C-alpha positions in Angstrom: -10.7 -10.3 18.6 -8.0 -7.5 18.9 -6.7 -9.1 22.1 -6.5 -12.6 20.6 -4.7 -11.4 17.6 -2.3 -9.4 19.8 -1.2 -12.7 21.5 -0.1 -13.9 18.1 1.8 -10.6 17.4 -0.8 -9.3 14.9 -2.1 -5.8 14.9 -4.8 -4.1 12.8 -4.1 -0.8 11.1 -7.1 1.5 11.1 -7.3 4.0 8.3 -9.1 7.1 9.5 -10.6 9.7 7.1 -11.3 12.9 9.0 -14.1 15.0 7.6 -16.2 18.1 8.1 -19.2 16.0 9.3 -19.6 16.0 13.1 -21.4 12.6 13.0 -18.4 11.1 11.1 -16.1 12.7 13.7 -18.1 11.2 16.5 -17.8 7.7 14.9 -14.1 8.2 14.6 -13.9 9.1 18.3 -16.0 6.0 19.3 -13.7 3.8 17.2 -10.7 5.3 19.0 -12.2 4.8 22.4 -12.9 1.2 21.5 -9.5 0.3 20.0 -7.2 2.6 21.9 -3.6 1.6 21.7 -4.4 -2.0 20.6 -4.3 -1.0 16.9 -2.1 1.2 14.7 -3.6 4.3 13.0 -3.1 6.0 9.6 -4.8 9.3 9.3 -5.7 10.0 5.6 -6.2 13.7 4.9 -8.0 14.6 1.7 -7.7 18.3 1.1 -9.8 18.1 -2.0 -12.8 16.9 0.0 -12.3 18.5 3.4 -12.1 22.3 3.3 -12.5 23.1 7.1 -11.0 20.3 9.1 -12.6 19.8 12.5 -9.9 17.2 13.2 -6.8 19.4 12.9 -5.5 20.5 16.3 -8.3 18.6 18.0 -7.9 16.5 21.2 -8.5 13.3 19.3 -5.7 14.2 16.8 -3.4 14.8 19.8 -4.4 11.5 21.4 -3.9 9.6 18.1 -0.4 11.1 17.7 0.5 10.0 21.3 -0.4 6.4 20.1 2.0 6.8 17.2 -0.6 7.6 14.4 1.0 8.3 11.1 -0.5 10.5 8.4 -1.0 10.5 4.6 -2.1 13.5 2.6 -3.7 12.7 -0.7 -2.5 15.1 -3.4 -5.0 17.4 -5.0 -5.4 16.7 -8.7 -7.0 19.4 -11.0 -10.5 18.9 -12.2 -9.3 19.1 -15.8 -7.1 16.0 -15.2 -10.0 14.2 -13.4 -12.3 14.9 -16.3 -9.7 13.7 -18.8 -9.3 10.5 -16.8 -13.1 9.9 -16.8 -13.1 10.5 -20.6 -10.2 8.1 -21.1 -12.0 5.4 -19.0 -15.2 5.9 -21.0 -13.2 5.5 -24.2 -11.6 2.2 -23.2 -14.7 1.0 -21.4 -13.0 0.3 -18.0 -11.4 1.9 -15.0 -7.7 2.9 -15.5 -5.0 2.4 -12.9 -2.9 5.4 -11.8 0.1 3.8 -13.6 -1.9 3.6 -16.8 -2.9 7.3 -16.7 0.6 8.4 -15.6 2.5 6.7 -18.3 3.6 9.1 -21.0 2.8 8.0 -24.5 0.1 5.6 -23.4 -2.4 7.9 -25.2 -4.8 8.0 -22.3 -3.9 11.5 -21.2 -2.2 14.5 -22.8 1.5 14.7 -21.7 1.0 17.6 -19.3 -2.0 15.8 -17.5 0.0 12.5 -17.4 2.8 14.6 -15.8 0.4 15.8 -13.1 -0.6 12.2 -12.3 3.1 11.3 -12.1 3.6 14.1 -9.6 0.6 12.8 -7.6 2.0 9.3 -7.5 5.5 10.5 -6.5 3.9 12.4 -3.6 2.1 9.2 -2.5 5.1 6.9 -2.9 7.1 9.1 -0.5 4.4 8.9 2.0 3.9 5.2 1.6 7.6 4.7 2.4 7.1 6.6 5.6 4.3 4.4 6.8 5.5 1.1 5.3 5.8 -0.5 8.7 2.0 -0.1 9.1 1.1 -1.3 5.6 3.1 -4.5 5.2 4.5 -7.2 7.5 7.8 -6.2 9.1 9.8 -8.8 7.3 8.6 -7.5 3.9 9.4 -3.8 4.6 12.3 -2.9 2.2 15.5 -1.6 3.7 15.4 1.4 1.4 15.5 4.8 3.1 12.5 7.0 2.4 13.1 9.8 -0.1 13.2 13.2 1.5 10.8 15.9 0.3 12.5 18.0 -2.4 13.6 21.4 -1.3 11.4 24.2 -2.6 13.0 26.2 -5.4 13.2 29.9 -5.0 11.4 31.8 -7.7 13.8 34.5 -9.0 13.6 36.3 -12.3 16.5 35.8 -14.7 16.2 39.4 -15.8 17.2 42.6 -13.9 14.3 44.1 -12.0 13.3 47.7 -12.8 11.5 49.9 -10.3 9.3 52.1 -12.5 7.6 53.7 -9.5 10.5 56.2 -8.8 
C-alpha cells in the first residue's frame, strides 16, 4: 500500500508515542523497520506520562532523525487544572474542547486555570507550525513563518540585595 500511494505522491505520516514500556518500544522499532523512509514521522513526547525515556538518545531516535522525523512535546498541565476541567465537563454533561476551557470569561475555569490552558495551546500552536508540512497537504500549508520561542526572561529582584552573612 505504501508503495502504491507513493506512485501518486502520497505519503503517510506516522505519529510515534515513545514510552517507558519495552514492549511498546519494540513495536515502534518493528514499525520503523517495516516503513523505513517510505513514510514521514512525528515523534510525540509526553513528559507527563513518560518519566524515564528509553527512546531519548537511542539508536532508533537517531535513525528516525536521519529520515527527517520531527518532534512535538505536549505541555504538562497541572493536576489542579485537569481536575477543574473534569469538573467543568461533568457540570455541562459533555467533553469540552481546549478552546472552550481556555476562553477567559467562559465560566468553565477560573481565570488563572484558563490562562494555563492558553499557555498550553500556545506551546502546541508553535510546534504545529513547525510540522505543518507533515500535517496538511503542501498546497494548504500557510505561508506564515513559525513563531520563535520567546526568550526566557531573567529573574532579577527590583530591590537592592543585602548580604547579611558578613
